[in-house]
N, C-alpha and C positions, 0 to 999 in steps of 0.2 A: 088873556086879552079878550075884552068884550067884543061882540060883533060890531058895535059902533066905532070902536077904535081901529078896526080893520080898514076903515075908510082912508087911513093914512097911507095905505099901500097904493102906489100909483106908478105908472110908467113914466119915466123921465128920459126923453130922448137926449142923448149926449150927456147924461148924468155924470158928474165928476165924482168918482168914488172917494176922492180925497177931501171933499167938502166938509164932512162931519169931523169935528175935532174929537179925537179919541186918544186914550192912553195906550191901547193895544189893538192889533188887528189879528183876527183869526180867519184864515182863508181855508175853508173846508169844502170848496168846490170839488165835486167828484165823490163826495161822501153821501151816504143815504141814512135814513133813520134806522136805528136809534143812535148811530154814531154822530150825527149832526148835533144832537142834544148832549150826548156824553162829552164830546170834545168842548162844547160851549161851556158846560158845567165845570169841567176841569180847569178851563181858562179862568172862569169867574172865581173859582176857589183860590187861585193864586193872586188875585187882585185885592186891593184895599177898598173898603167902603167908599163910595163916591166916585171911584174910577169908572171909566167908560170903555166898553169893548165894542169894536166893530166886527161883525161876523159876515163873511161873504159865503153865500151858498148858491148852488145851481140846481137844487132838488126841490121842486115846488112844494111837496108836502111838508118840508122843513119850515116853510113860511107860516105854517099853522102850528106845528108841534113844538118848535123851539120857543116861540113867544109864549105859548100856553104854559109850557114847563118852567120857563124862566119866571113867569109871574107866580106860579104855584110855590116856587122856592123863595119868593119875596123880593126879587129884583125887578127893575123897571125897564120895559121896552120903550125907549125914547122915540125911535122912529123905525120905519121899514119902508124901503123903496125898491122898485124893480128897476134894474139897470139894463145894460145891453145884453143881447143874446140869451135871454132867459135866466139871468143872474139876479140875485137879490142881495141887498145889504140891510142888515139889522144892526141897530145901535142900541146897546144895553148898558144901563147904569147899575153897578153893584150897590145894593143897599146894606 
């Protein structure tokens, strides 16, 4: 993810976690790197191209490492948003 696209990360008071339309949700709150990316990669490997994965994390470094690794493997980070209590939601499309 380029630095310019990190501008999509924003605090959304009262953010509705269910707003994004996805095919699967991976809740890995409580996990730290590298497990955040490993579990994300395993979930993406089970999905078909074009499907969308929602990943919920509460480990701030994962908001940088997971998107970077996802893009290196050729998938697309559709959005990233900060939700309540230091949690983040990443929406990823498998290519």
